[in-house]
N, C-alpha and C positions, 0 to 999 in steps of 0.2 A: 498564598494563592487566593484570588478573589473568586466569588461565585461566577463572574463572567469568564474568568480564565478557565474554570472547570467546565462551564457550559460550552465554550468554544474549543476546548482541548489545547489551550495555550500552555506551553511548558517554558519555564525560565531556567537559565543556568544557575548552578550553585554559586553562592557568594564568593567573590574573589577569582573566579575563572576568567582569565584574560581573553578578550575578544580577538579572534583571528580575522584575517582578511576574507573578503567574499570568495576569492579564488580558493583559499584553503577550505572554506565551508563547502564549496561546490565539490572539491576533491574528496572531502570527507563523506559527503552524501553519495558520490559515485562509488566510493570504496565500500559502501554497504552491499553492492552487487556481489553475488556469489552464485556459482553454477548450481549449488544445491538449494538455493532459495526459490520459492515459488513465485517470486516477483522480480522485476527488473527496475532499476533507476536509469533513466535515459534523458537525453537532451530534450527539452520541451519546445523547441522552435516550431514544430508543426501546430502546437496548441497556443503559440504566442506567450509562453511562460519560460522560466529558466530551466526547470527540470520537471519530469513526470515520473512517478512510481506507479506501476500497475502490475496486476497478476500476469503471469506468462501464459495466459490462456490461448494465445495464438501461436505459441512456440511449439514446434513439432514434438519436442521432448516432453512437454508438459500438458498439452491439451488432453491427452488420454487420461491423465491423473484427474484433471478437472472434470472430464466427462464421467468417469466412474463415480466421482464424488457427487455428481448431479448438481453442480453449482448452477444456480439460476440467476444470480446477480453477481456482478463484479464491480469494482470501483477503481478509479484512478485518483491519485493524490497529485494535484497540480501545485507547483511551488514557484514562488517569485521571491527574489532577494530584495530587501530594502536595506541598502548599505548604510544609509544615514542612521536609521533606527537600530541597525545590527539585528535584524530579524528576518526569518524566513516565513513568509505568509503562505498559508496553505488552504486549499479548498478541495473538497472531494466531489467527484462526479460518479453517480451510480449508473450502471448499464445493465440491461437485461440480456441474458444469454439464451439462445435457442440452439439446441443440438440437432443437427440433421446428419444422419448416417455417421455419427461420431465426430463430426466436424463442427466447431463452434461458429456461430454467427452472432455478432454483437450488434445490438441496436439500442440507441439511447431511449430511455423510457419516455412515454408521451408526457407524463408529468415529470419534469426534470427534477432530479434529486440532487441539489447542490448544497454545499455547506459542509458540515462535519458529520461523518457517518461512522457508525459502529455496528458491527455484525459478525456473526459466526455461522459457518456452515460445516457440518460434519457428517460422517457416515462410517459405519463399521460393517464388515461382512464376514460371516463365518461359513466354512465349508471344508471340502477335502482338497488337500494339496496334491502335487504330482506323485508323491510317495504314498498317497492314500490315507494320510493322517488328517484327522479332523482338528480344526483350529481356526484362529483368526486369519483371514486371507489378506485383508487390507484394512487400514484405518486412515481416514483423512480428516483433517481439522484445519479449516481455513478461517482465519480471523482477521478483521481489519487491523487489529493491533499487531499482527505479524508483519505488516508493512510499516505502520506508523511508528511503532516503538523504536526500531533501529534508526529511523530517520530522525525522530525527536532526540534520541540519544546523541547522534552525530552532531546535530545542531547545537544542543545545549553544552556538550563537551567542548565545542569550539567557541563557547562564550556568547553565543547568540540566543535569541528568543525564538521559539517555534510558536508562531501566532496562527491559530485557527481562525479563519474568517468565514462568514456565513453567506455572503452574496456575491462578491466579486473581488478579484485580486487587484 
């Protein structure tokens, strides 16, 4: 790994891993989806990219969790496939979240944060439960690695390079 790879978050497959087709890489990335994961991988056509991974902050089942955690910023991972180079090029977009009556409103920051992002948001709360016992009521930990690591693993296990880019896909 070079310094530039470390700086951009580029990950390479292990030596000898055979490269799969772009369709197989796409299927592997979509297979990262799980109903218990706080993020979703979806088609990126609205953003003019191949795929997008983002927090489920506007999902009715998840926005309450994010609201309780007081998440102030979210991000998207935009992905484009370069079949000739056998790499998935990724760029992150940061968004600011405003909570109004428990409903999230997303707005892109005035100073656009694009490139490679890393961040963690967490909260723990203690109190009394319904049975009157004192203890931890909830614990939330949201990390950009929670989204990126499974994506990077899916790409590198398919024999492709995960290439973080800084300015544009």
